mmCIF file of the C-alpha atoms, coordinates in Angstrom:
data_MODEL
# 
_entry.id   MODEL 
# 
loop_
_atom_site.group_PDB 
_atom_site.id 
_atom_site.type_symbol 
_atom_site.label_atom_id 
_atom_site.label_alt_id 
_atom_site.label_comp_id 
_atom_site.label_asym_id 
_atom_site.label_entity_id 
_atom_site.label_seq_id 
_atom_site.pdbx_PDB_ins_code 
_atom_site.Cartn_x 
_atom_site.Cartn_y 
_atom_site.Cartn_z 
_atom_site.occupancy 
_atom_site.B_iso_or_equiv 
_atom_site.pdbx_formal_charge 
_atom_site.auth_seq_id 
_atom_site.auth_comp_id 
_atom_site.auth_asym_id 
_atom_site.auth_atom_id 
_atom_site.pdbx_PDB_model_num 
ATOM 1   C CA . MET A 1 1   ? 152.018 182.792 140.537 1.00 0.00 ? 1   MET A CA 1 
ATOM 2   C CA . ASN A 1 2   ? 152.582 184.025 144.101 1.00 0.00 ? 2   ASN A CA 1 
ATOM 3   C CA . LYS A 1 3   ? 154.129 181.617 146.556 1.00 0.00 ? 3   LYS A CA 1 
ATOM 4   C CA . PHE A 1 4   ? 153.823 181.205 150.302 1.00 0.00 ? 4   PHE A CA 1 
ATOM 5   C CA . GLU A 1 5   ? 155.503 179.132 153.020 1.00 0.00 ? 5   GLU A CA 1 
ATOM 6   C CA . ILE A 1 6   ? 154.089 175.898 154.424 1.00 0.00 ? 6   ILE A CA 1 
ATOM 7   C CA . GLU A 1 7   ? 155.354 173.674 157.213 1.00 0.00 ? 7   GLU A CA 1 
ATOM 8   C CA . ILE A 1 8   ? 153.807 170.334 158.184 1.00 0.00 ? 8   ILE A CA 1 
ATOM 9   C CA . LEU A 1 9   ? 154.759 168.861 161.562 1.00 0.00 ? 9   LEU A CA 1 
ATOM 10  C CA . SER A 1 10  ? 153.951 165.518 163.166 1.00 0.00 ? 10  SER A CA 1 
ATOM 11  C CA . PRO A 1 11  ? 155.208 163.871 166.358 1.00 0.00 ? 11  PRO A CA 1 
ATOM 12  C CA . GLU A 1 12  ? 157.993 162.346 164.213 1.00 0.00 ? 12  GLU A CA 1 
ATOM 13  C CA . GLY A 1 13  ? 159.230 165.800 163.125 1.00 0.00 ? 13  GLY A CA 1 
ATOM 14  C CA . ILE A 1 14  ? 159.013 168.013 160.041 1.00 0.00 ? 14  ILE A CA 1 
ATOM 15  C CA . VAL A 1 15  ? 157.258 166.179 157.204 1.00 0.00 ? 15  VAL A CA 1 
ATOM 16  C CA . PHE A 1 16  ? 157.344 169.051 154.708 1.00 0.00 ? 16  PHE A CA 1 
ATOM 17  C CA . LYS A 1 17  ? 158.720 172.580 154.706 1.00 0.00 ? 17  LYS A CA 1 
ATOM 18  C CA . GLY A 1 18  ? 158.971 174.869 151.707 1.00 0.00 ? 18  GLY A CA 1 
ATOM 19  C CA . GLU A 1 19  ? 157.294 177.215 149.253 1.00 0.00 ? 19  GLU A CA 1 
ATOM 20  C CA . THR A 1 20  ? 154.071 176.386 147.487 1.00 0.00 ? 20  THR A CA 1 
ATOM 21  C CA . THR A 1 21  ? 151.647 178.011 145.081 1.00 0.00 ? 21  THR A CA 1 
ATOM 22  C CA . SER A 1 22  ? 148.608 176.088 146.333 1.00 0.00 ? 22  SER A CA 1 
ATOM 23  C CA . VAL A 1 23  ? 147.716 173.592 149.044 1.00 0.00 ? 23  VAL A CA 1 
ATOM 24  C CA . SER A 1 24  ? 144.487 171.655 149.684 1.00 0.00 ? 24  SER A CA 1 
ATOM 25  C CA . PHE A 1 25  ? 143.529 170.273 153.096 1.00 0.00 ? 25  PHE A CA 1 
ATOM 26  C CA . PRO A 1 26  ? 140.893 167.872 154.400 1.00 0.00 ? 26  PRO A CA 1 
ATOM 27  C CA . THR A 1 27  ? 139.045 169.708 157.173 1.00 0.00 ? 27  THR A CA 1 
ATOM 28  C CA . THR A 1 28  ? 136.076 168.773 159.324 1.00 0.00 ? 28  THR A CA 1 
ATOM 29  C CA . ARG A 1 29  ? 133.922 170.975 157.049 1.00 0.00 ? 29  ARG A CA 1 
ATOM 30  C CA . GLY A 1 30  ? 135.285 169.671 153.743 1.00 0.00 ? 30  GLY A CA 1 
ATOM 31  C CA . THR A 1 31  ? 138.338 170.280 151.585 1.00 0.00 ? 31  THR A CA 1 
ATOM 32  C CA . ILE A 1 32  ? 139.790 173.795 151.480 1.00 0.00 ? 32  ILE A CA 1 
ATOM 33  C CA . THR A 1 33  ? 142.371 175.157 149.070 1.00 0.00 ? 33  THR A CA 1 
ATOM 34  C CA . VAL A 1 34  ? 144.756 177.884 150.182 1.00 0.00 ? 34  VAL A CA 1 
ATOM 35  C CA . LEU A 1 35  ? 146.431 180.323 147.796 1.00 0.00 ? 35  LEU A CA 1 
ATOM 36  C CA . SER A 1 36  ? 148.824 183.189 148.463 1.00 0.00 ? 36  SER A CA 1 
ATOM 37  C CA . GLY A 1 37  ? 147.142 186.035 150.376 1.00 0.00 ? 37  GLY A CA 1 
ATOM 38  C CA . HIS A 1 38  ? 144.567 183.775 152.041 1.00 0.00 ? 38  HIS A CA 1 
ATOM 39  C CA . THR A 1 39  ? 142.807 185.244 155.068 1.00 0.00 ? 39  THR A CA 1 
ATOM 40  C CA . ASN A 1 40  ? 144.192 184.333 158.502 1.00 0.00 ? 40  ASN A CA 1 
ATOM 41  C CA . PHE A 1 41  ? 142.416 181.567 160.374 1.00 0.00 ? 41  PHE A CA 1 
ATOM 42  C CA . ILE A 1 42  ? 142.726 178.325 162.328 1.00 0.00 ? 42  ILE A CA 1 
ATOM 43  C CA . THR A 1 43  ? 140.762 175.142 161.639 1.00 0.00 ? 43  THR A CA 1 
ATOM 44  C CA . LYS A 1 44  ? 140.782 171.446 162.483 1.00 0.00 ? 44  LYS A CA 1 
ATOM 45  C CA . LEU A 1 45  ? 142.538 169.031 160.150 1.00 0.00 ? 45  LEU A CA 1 
ATOM 46  C CA . ASN A 1 46  ? 140.595 165.914 159.248 1.00 0.00 ? 46  ASN A CA 1 
ATOM 47  C CA . ASN A 1 47  ? 141.906 162.498 158.223 1.00 0.00 ? 47  ASN A CA 1 
ATOM 48  C CA . GLY A 1 48  ? 142.858 162.361 154.562 1.00 0.00 ? 48  GLY A CA 1 
ATOM 49  C CA . GLU A 1 49  ? 145.464 163.750 152.215 1.00 0.00 ? 49  GLU A CA 1 
ATOM 50  C CA . ILE A 1 50  ? 147.098 167.163 151.860 1.00 0.00 ? 50  ILE A CA 1 
ATOM 51  C CA . THR A 1 51  ? 147.929 168.105 148.262 1.00 0.00 ? 51  THR A CA 1 
ATOM 52  C CA . ILE A 1 52  ? 150.800 170.580 147.849 1.00 0.00 ? 52  ILE A CA 1 
ATOM 53  C CA . GLU A 1 53  ? 151.597 172.206 144.487 1.00 0.00 ? 53  GLU A CA 1 
ATOM 54  C CA . THR A 1 54  ? 155.150 173.442 144.079 1.00 0.00 ? 54  THR A CA 1 
ATOM 55  C CA . SER A 1 55  ? 156.960 174.576 140.926 1.00 0.00 ? 55  SER A CA 1 
ATOM 56  C CA . GLY A 1 56  ? 155.353 172.090 138.534 1.00 0.00 ? 56  GLY A CA 1 
ATOM 57  C CA . ASP A 1 57  ? 155.316 169.278 141.108 1.00 0.00 ? 57  ASP A CA 1 
ATOM 58  C CA . ILE A 1 58  ? 152.518 167.862 143.260 1.00 0.00 ? 58  ILE A CA 1 
ATOM 59  C CA . LYS A 1 59  ? 153.249 166.281 146.644 1.00 0.00 ? 59  LYS A CA 1 
ATOM 60  C CA . LYS A 1 60  ? 150.683 164.316 148.624 1.00 0.00 ? 60  LYS A CA 1 
ATOM 61  C CA . ILE A 1 61  ? 150.861 163.794 152.372 1.00 0.00 ? 61  ILE A CA 1 
ATOM 62  C CA . ALA A 1 62  ? 148.568 161.443 154.276 1.00 0.00 ? 62  ALA A CA 1 
ATOM 63  C CA . VAL A 1 63  ? 147.411 162.981 157.566 1.00 0.00 ? 63  VAL A CA 1 
ATOM 64  C CA . SER A 1 64  ? 145.363 162.035 160.580 1.00 0.00 ? 64  SER A CA 1 
ATOM 65  C CA . GLY A 1 65  ? 143.929 164.714 162.861 1.00 0.00 ? 65  GLY A CA 1 
ATOM 66  C CA . GLY A 1 66  ? 145.471 167.984 163.996 1.00 0.00 ? 66  GLY A CA 1 
ATOM 67  C CA . PHE A 1 67  ? 144.998 171.620 163.056 1.00 0.00 ? 67  PHE A CA 1 
ATOM 68  C CA . ILE A 1 68  ? 145.919 174.201 160.407 1.00 0.00 ? 68  ILE A CA 1 
ATOM 69  C CA . GLU A 1 69  ? 146.971 177.786 161.106 1.00 0.00 ? 69  GLU A CA 1 
ATOM 70  C CA . ILE A 1 70  ? 147.177 180.368 158.332 1.00 0.00 ? 70  ILE A CA 1 
ATOM 71  C CA . THR A 1 71  ? 148.864 183.622 159.378 1.00 0.00 ? 71  THR A CA 1 
ATOM 72  C CA . ASN A 1 72  ? 150.506 186.350 157.285 1.00 0.00 ? 72  ASN A CA 1 
ATOM 73  C CA . ASN A 1 73  ? 150.932 184.173 154.177 1.00 0.00 ? 73  ASN A CA 1 
ATOM 74  C CA . ASN A 1 74  ? 152.396 181.284 156.188 1.00 0.00 ? 74  ASN A CA 1 
ATOM 75  C CA . VAL A 1 75  ? 150.662 177.942 156.686 1.00 0.00 ? 75  VAL A CA 1 
ATOM 76  C CA . ASN A 1 76  ? 151.519 175.780 159.673 1.00 0.00 ? 76  ASN A CA 1 
ATOM 77  C CA . VAL A 1 77  ? 150.065 172.303 160.054 1.00 0.00 ? 77  VAL A CA 1 
ATOM 78  C CA . VAL A 1 78  ? 150.354 170.205 163.197 1.00 0.00 ? 78  VAL A CA 1 
ATOM 79  C CA . ALA A 1 79  ? 149.114 166.662 162.554 1.00 0.00 ? 79  ALA A CA 1 
ATOM 80  C CA . GLU A 1 80  ? 148.730 163.677 164.867 1.00 0.00 ? 80  GLU A CA 1 
ATOM 81  C CA . PHE A 1 81  ? 150.203 161.662 161.997 1.00 0.00 ? 81  PHE A CA 1 
ATOM 82  C CA . ALA A 1 82  ? 151.669 162.713 158.641 1.00 0.00 ? 82  ALA A CA 1 
ATOM 83  C CA . ALA A 1 83  ? 153.660 160.851 155.984 1.00 0.00 ? 83  ALA A CA 1 
ATOM 84  C CA . HIS A 1 84  ? 154.395 161.303 152.291 1.00 0.00 ? 84  HIS A CA 1 
ATOM 85  C CA . SER A 1 85  ? 151.884 159.144 150.441 1.00 0.00 ? 85  SER A CA 1 
ATOM 86  C CA . ASP A 1 86  ? 154.547 157.659 148.153 1.00 0.00 ? 86  ASP A CA 1 
ATOM 87  C CA . GLU A 1 87  ? 156.569 156.462 151.165 1.00 0.00 ? 87  GLU A CA 1 
ATOM 88  C CA . ILE A 1 88  ? 153.756 154.402 152.651 1.00 0.00 ? 88  ILE A CA 1 
ATOM 89  C CA . SER A 1 89  ? 154.047 150.686 152.033 1.00 0.00 ? 89  SER A CA 1 
ATOM 90  C CA . LYS A 1 90  ? 151.280 148.127 152.311 1.00 0.00 ? 90  LYS A CA 1 
ATOM 91  C CA . GLN A 1 91  ? 153.573 145.865 154.338 1.00 0.00 ? 91  GLN A CA 1 
ATOM 92  C CA . LYS A 1 92  ? 154.255 148.621 156.890 1.00 0.00 ? 92  LYS A CA 1 
ATOM 93  C CA . ILE A 1 93  ? 150.547 149.298 157.211 1.00 0.00 ? 93  ILE A CA 1 
ATOM 94  C CA . LYS A 1 94  ? 149.726 145.609 157.640 1.00 0.00 ? 94  LYS A CA 1 
ATOM 95  C CA . GLN A 1 95  ? 152.388 145.262 160.352 1.00 0.00 ? 95  GLN A CA 1 
ATOM 96  C CA . ALA A 1 96  ? 151.038 148.281 162.231 1.00 0.00 ? 96  ALA A CA 1 
ATOM 97  C CA . ILE A 1 97  ? 147.453 146.995 162.035 1.00 0.00 ? 97  ILE A CA 1 
ATOM 98  C CA . ASP A 1 98  ? 148.483 143.492 163.146 1.00 0.00 ? 98  ASP A CA 1 
ATOM 99  C CA . LEU A 1 99  ? 150.491 144.878 166.072 1.00 0.00 ? 99  LEU A CA 1 
ATOM 100 C CA . ALA A 1 100 ? 147.634 147.124 167.181 1.00 0.00 ? 100 ALA A CA 1 
ATOM 101 C CA . LYS A 1 101 ? 145.094 144.292 166.947 1.00 0.00 ? 101 LYS A CA 1 
ATOM 102 C CA . ASP A 1 102 ? 147.408 141.959 168.870 1.00 0.00 ? 102 ASP A CA 1 
ATOM 103 C CA . MET A 1 103 ? 147.912 144.529 171.636 1.00 0.00 ? 103 MET A CA 1 
ATOM 104 C CA . LYS A 1 104 ? 144.176 145.201 171.806 1.00 0.00 ? 104 LYS A CA 1 
ATOM 105 C CA . ASN A 1 105 ? 143.399 141.472 172.034 1.00 0.00 ? 105 ASN A CA 1 
ATOM 106 C CA . LYS A 1 106 ? 145.874 140.970 174.888 1.00 0.00 ? 106 LYS A CA 1 
ATOM 107 C CA . ARG A 1 107 ? 144.296 143.837 176.866 1.00 0.00 ? 107 ARG A CA 1 
ATOM 108 C CA . LYS A 1 108 ? 147.192 144.047 179.306 1.00 0.00 ? 108 LYS A CA 1 
ATOM 109 C CA . GLU A 1 109 ? 146.848 146.679 182.034 1.00 0.00 ? 109 GLU A CA 1 
ATOM 110 C CA . PHE A 1 110 ? 149.808 148.693 180.762 1.00 0.00 ? 110 PHE A CA 1 
ATOM 111 C CA . VAL A 1 111 ? 148.329 148.976 177.280 1.00 0.00 ? 111 VAL A CA 1 
ATOM 112 C CA . ASP A 1 112 ? 146.640 152.297 176.566 1.00 0.00 ? 112 ASP A CA 1 
ATOM 113 C CA . ILE A 1 113 ? 143.644 151.515 174.350 1.00 0.00 ? 113 ILE A CA 1 
ATOM 114 C CA . SER A 1 114 ? 143.553 155.082 172.988 1.00 0.00 ? 114 SER A CA 1 
ATOM 115 C CA . VAL A 1 115 ? 147.074 154.580 171.585 1.00 0.00 ? 115 VAL A CA 1 
ATOM 116 C CA . ILE A 1 116 ? 145.955 151.370 169.892 1.00 0.00 ? 116 ILE A CA 1 
ATOM 117 C CA . GLU A 1 117 ? 142.864 153.010 168.416 1.00 0.00 ? 117 GLU A CA 1 
ATOM 118 C CA . SER A 1 118 ? 145.018 155.892 167.176 1.00 0.00 ? 118 SER A CA 1 
ATOM 119 C CA . GLN A 1 119 ? 147.411 153.409 165.541 1.00 0.00 ? 119 GLN A CA 1 
ATOM 120 C CA . LEU A 1 120 ? 144.527 151.643 163.788 1.00 0.00 ? 120 LEU A CA 1 
ATOM 121 C CA . LYS A 1 121 ? 143.096 154.969 162.573 1.00 0.00 ? 121 LYS A CA 1 
ATOM 122 C CA . LYS A 1 122 ? 146.531 156.051 161.306 1.00 0.00 ? 122 LYS A CA 1 
ATOM 123 C CA . SER A 1 123 ? 147.003 152.759 159.458 1.00 0.00 ? 123 SER A CA 1 
ATOM 124 C CA . ALA A 1 124 ? 143.609 153.070 157.808 1.00 0.00 ? 124 ALA A CA 1 
ATOM 125 C CA . VAL A 1 125 ? 144.434 156.604 156.614 1.00 0.00 ? 125 VAL A CA 1 
ATOM 126 C CA . GLU A 1 126 ? 147.776 155.408 155.225 1.00 0.00 ? 126 GLU A CA 1 
ATOM 127 C CA . LEU A 1 127 ? 146.140 152.512 153.420 1.00 0.00 ? 127 LEU A CA 1 
ATOM 128 C CA . LYS A 1 128 ? 143.390 154.657 151.894 1.00 0.00 ? 128 LYS A CA 1 
ATOM 129 C CA . SER A 1 129 ? 145.949 157.204 150.739 1.00 0.00 ? 129 SER A CA 1 
ATOM 130 C CA . ARG A 1 130 ? 148.237 154.567 149.249 1.00 0.00 ? 130 ARG A CA 1 
ATOM 131 C CA . LEU A 1 131 ? 145.406 152.852 147.423 1.00 0.00 ? 131 LEU A CA 1 
ATOM 132 C CA . GLY A 1 132 ? 143.935 156.162 146.225 1.00 0.00 ? 132 GLY A CA 1 
ATOM 133 C CA . LEU A 1 133 ? 140.564 155.529 147.846 1.00 0.00 ? 133 LEU A CA 1 
ATOM 134 C CA . LYS A 1 134 ? 138.055 158.273 148.565 1.00 0.00 ? 134 LYS A CA 1 
ATOM 135 C CA . ARG A 1 135 ? 137.799 159.394 152.185 1.00 0.00 ? 135 ARG A CA 1 
ATOM 136 C CA . LYS A 1 136 ? 135.210 157.651 154.330 1.00 0.00 ? 136 LYS A CA 1 
ATOM 137 C CA . LYS A 1 137 ? 134.621 157.871 158.047 1.00 0.00 ? 137 LYS A CA 1 
ATOM 138 C CA . ILE A 1 138 ? 136.807 155.486 160.019 1.00 0.00 ? 138 ILE A CA 1 
# 
Protein backbone atom coordinates (compact mmCIF):
# COMPACT_ATOMS: atom_id res chain seq x y z
CA MET A 1 0.00 0.00 0.00
CA ASN A 2 1.25 3.51 -0.79
CA LYS A 3 2.34 5.67 2.10
CA PHE A 4 2.34 9.41 2.68
CA GLU A 5 3.68 11.82 5.30
CA ILE A 6 1.61 13.26 8.14
CA GLU A 7 2.53 15.79 10.80
CA ILE A 8 0.25 16.81 13.68
CA LEU A 9 1.13 19.99 15.59
CA SER A 10 -0.37 21.54 18.71
CA PRO A 11 0.74 24.50 20.84
CA GLU A 12 2.77 21.97 22.89
CA GLY A 13 4.76 20.88 19.81
CA ILE A 14 4.82 17.93 17.40
CA VAL A 15 2.35 15.26 18.52
CA PHE A 16 2.93 12.88 15.60
CA LYS A 17 5.19 12.85 12.56
CA GLY A 18 5.73 9.94 10.21
CA GLU A 19 4.49 7.80 7.35
CA THR A 20 0.99 6.40 7.19
CA THR A 21 -1.15 4.37 4.82
CA SER A 22 -4.44 5.90 5.97
CA VAL A 23 -5.68 8.60 8.33
CA SER A 24 -9.22 9.55 9.40
CA PHE A 25 -10.14 12.99 10.71
CA PRO A 26 -13.17 14.51 12.43
CA THR A 27 -14.16 17.55 10.37
CA THR A 28 -17.03 20.01 10.65
CA ARG A 29 -18.74 18.10 7.81
CA GLY A 30 -18.13 14.60 9.19
CA THR A 31 -15.28 12.12 9.25
CA ILE A 32 -12.96 11.98 6.24
CA THR A 33 -10.38 9.33 5.43
CA VAL A 34 -7.25 10.25 3.50
CA LEU A 35 -5.24 7.78 1.43
CA SER A 36 -2.12 8.26 -0.66
CA GLY A 37 -2.77 10.47 -3.71
CA HIS A 38 -5.66 12.34 -2.09
CA THR A 39 -6.64 15.62 -3.75
CA ASN A 40 -5.19 18.82 -2.28
CA PHE A 41 -7.43 20.78 0.05
CA ILE A 42 -7.79 22.56 3.39
CA THR A 43 -10.59 21.99 5.90
CA LYS A 44 -11.47 22.68 9.52
CA LEU A 45 -10.68 20.06 12.14
CA ASN A 46 -13.47 19.28 14.57
CA ASN A 47 -13.23 17.97 18.13
CA GLY A 48 -12.74 14.22 18.26
CA GLU A 49 -10.12 11.63 17.44
CA ILE A 50 -7.69 11.22 14.55
CA THR A 51 -7.02 7.58 13.61
CA ILE A 52 -3.65 6.93 11.95
CA GLU A 53 -2.81 3.56 10.36
CA THR A 54 0.88 2.77 10.07
CA SER A 55 2.58 -0.53 9.23
CA GLY A 56 0.13 -2.80 11.04
CA ASP A 57 -0.38 -0.36 13.91
CA ILE A 58 -3.22 2.06 14.70
CA LYS A 59 -2.58 5.27 16.64
CA LYS A 60 -5.35 7.47 18.01
CA ILE A 61 -4.93 11.14 18.81
CA ALA A 62 -7.55 13.21 20.61
CA VAL A 63 -7.90 16.68 19.06
CA SER A 64 -9.79 19.88 19.64
CA GLY A 65 -10.21 22.42 16.85
CA GLY A 66 -7.74 23.48 14.18
CA PHE A 67 -7.33 22.75 10.49
CA ILE A 68 -6.04 20.11 8.06
CA GLU A 69 -4.00 20.82 4.93
CA ILE A 70 -3.40 18.14 2.31
CA THR A 71 -0.81 19.10 -0.32
CA ASN A 72 1.27 16.93 -2.66
CA ASN A 73 0.77 13.71 -0.67
CA ASN A 74 1.61 15.42 2.64
CA VAL A 75 -0.89 15.99 5.44
CA ASN A 76 -0.33 18.77 7.95
CA VAL A 77 -2.61 19.19 10.94
CA VAL A 78 -2.56 22.19 13.26
CA ALA A 79 -4.76 21.56 16.30
CA GLU A 80 -5.68 23.79 19.24
CA PHE A 81 -5.11 20.69 21.36
CA ALA A 82 -3.78 17.22 20.50
CA ALA A 83 -2.65 14.27 22.63
CA HIS A 84 -2.21 10.54 22.13
CA SER A 85 -5.39 8.92 23.42
CA ASP A 86 -3.48 6.28 25.39
CA GLU A 87 -1.54 8.97 27.28
CA ILE A 88 -4.63 10.71 28.63
CA SER A 89 -5.40 9.91 32.24
CA LYS A 90 -8.71 10.42 34.01
CA GLN A 91 -6.90 12.07 36.92
CA LYS A 92 -5.24 14.63 34.62
CA ILE A 93 -8.58 15.42 33.03
CA LYS A 94 -10.31 15.80 36.39
CA GLN A 95 -7.56 18.15 37.61
CA ALA A 96 -7.85 20.30 34.48
CA ILE A 97 -11.65 20.48 34.77
CA ASP A 98 -11.48 21.33 38.49
CA LEU A 99 -8.88 24.04 37.88
CA ALA A 100 -10.90 25.57 35.05
CA LYS A 101 -14.11 25.54 37.10
CA ASP A 102 -12.31 27.07 40.08
CA MET A 103 -10.85 29.86 37.93
CA LYS A 104 -14.24 30.50 36.32
CA ASN A 105 -15.95 30.68 39.73
CA LYS A 106 -13.41 33.19 41.05
CA ARG A 107 -13.95 35.45 38.02
CA LYS A 108 -10.86 37.53 38.74
CA GLU A 109 -10.20 40.38 36.30
CA PHE A 110 -6.96 38.84 35.05
CA VAL A 111 -8.67 35.58 34.15
CA ASP A 112 -9.48 35.20 30.46
CA ILE A 113 -12.79 33.33 30.28
CA SER A 114 -12.07 32.13 26.73
CA VAL A 115 -8.98 30.30 28.03
CA ILE A 116 -11.09 28.63 30.71
CA GLU A 117 -13.77 27.60 28.23
CA SER A 118 -11.07 26.22 25.93
CA GLN A 119 -9.61 24.22 28.83
CA LEU A 120 -13.03 22.76 29.66
CA LYS A 121 -13.64 21.85 26.00
CA LYS A 122 -10.19 20.22 25.76
CA SER A 123 -10.82 18.21 28.93
CA ALA A 124 -14.16 16.99 27.63
CA VAL A 125 -12.55 15.84 24.36
CA GLU A 126 -9.82 14.02 26.28
CA LEU A 127 -12.35 12.31 28.52
CA LYS A 128 -14.57 11.21 25.63
CA SER A 129 -11.56 9.86 23.77
CA ARG A 130 -10.23 8.00 26.80
CA LEU A 131 -13.59 6.46 27.59
CA GLY A 132 -14.25 5.58 23.93
CA LEU A 133 -17.47 7.57 23.78
CA LYS A 134 -19.07 8.69 20.53
CA ARG A 135 -18.63 12.35 19.64
CA LYS A 136 -21.35 14.73 20.79
CA LYS A 137 -21.46 18.49 20.68
CA ILE A 138 -19.80 20.09 23.68
